[in-house]
Phi, psi and omega in degrees: 000318181294319179296317179299315180296318180296318180292321181290332183265000180292143179291142175284151177211157183285136176238124178281154181298331181272353180291144180248155174287155173295151184302316181293326177291317178299319179297312180295322177296318179294323175296318179298315179296321178297317178296321178296319178297314179296320177297318181296316179296316179299316180292327177294321177296315180295323176296318180296316178296321177296314180298327182276353179294139183301322185261018182282134174209118179301317180297315181296319180295312180300316181297321180289330177282327179271064187298335182263007179054043177286334187090003176206167177251136176239182184304310184297319180295317178297315180299315179296318180295310183290330180292336176297327186255330186251347185085241180285130179241131181283142177303321181297324179292317178295318178298322178295319177298315180301315181296321182287325186266325186272135179263000182235175181264013184275003180058035178225144176250112179283168178300319180299314178298317179298313181299315178296320183294327183259002178270129180300141178261328185262132176262159176086006177280134178270206181286169178302318182296317179297318181292319178299316178300316180300313181292326177295316178296322181295325182284336183282000000 
């Protein structure tokens, strides 16, 4: 929160097209992008495994999460659903899920948003083991 506030309150300044980032900033930015790519691939694999499960149904999952039949998921419904399986759930985790899944500022996840969020985007991903082997080979 402090970092966000500090960055938001920073004075704007002109950046020329030929200006370069400092080496340490460029390095950290590239690490962040690499972590985001790995997270995205991992989540795509998990989505694919979920989709391939025999008893998988997007409608059934959404309906079980929408216990009050609102037709959307809100913060409290997500917290209640996850607390059944995980116990204590952090507010930050629920907020992160809301940010990732909802395309609007209404703090609600519609069925369409939910469906899009859990549907794999990348085709051709194999199992987790195959992908881990591939990434290990790429780093060597």
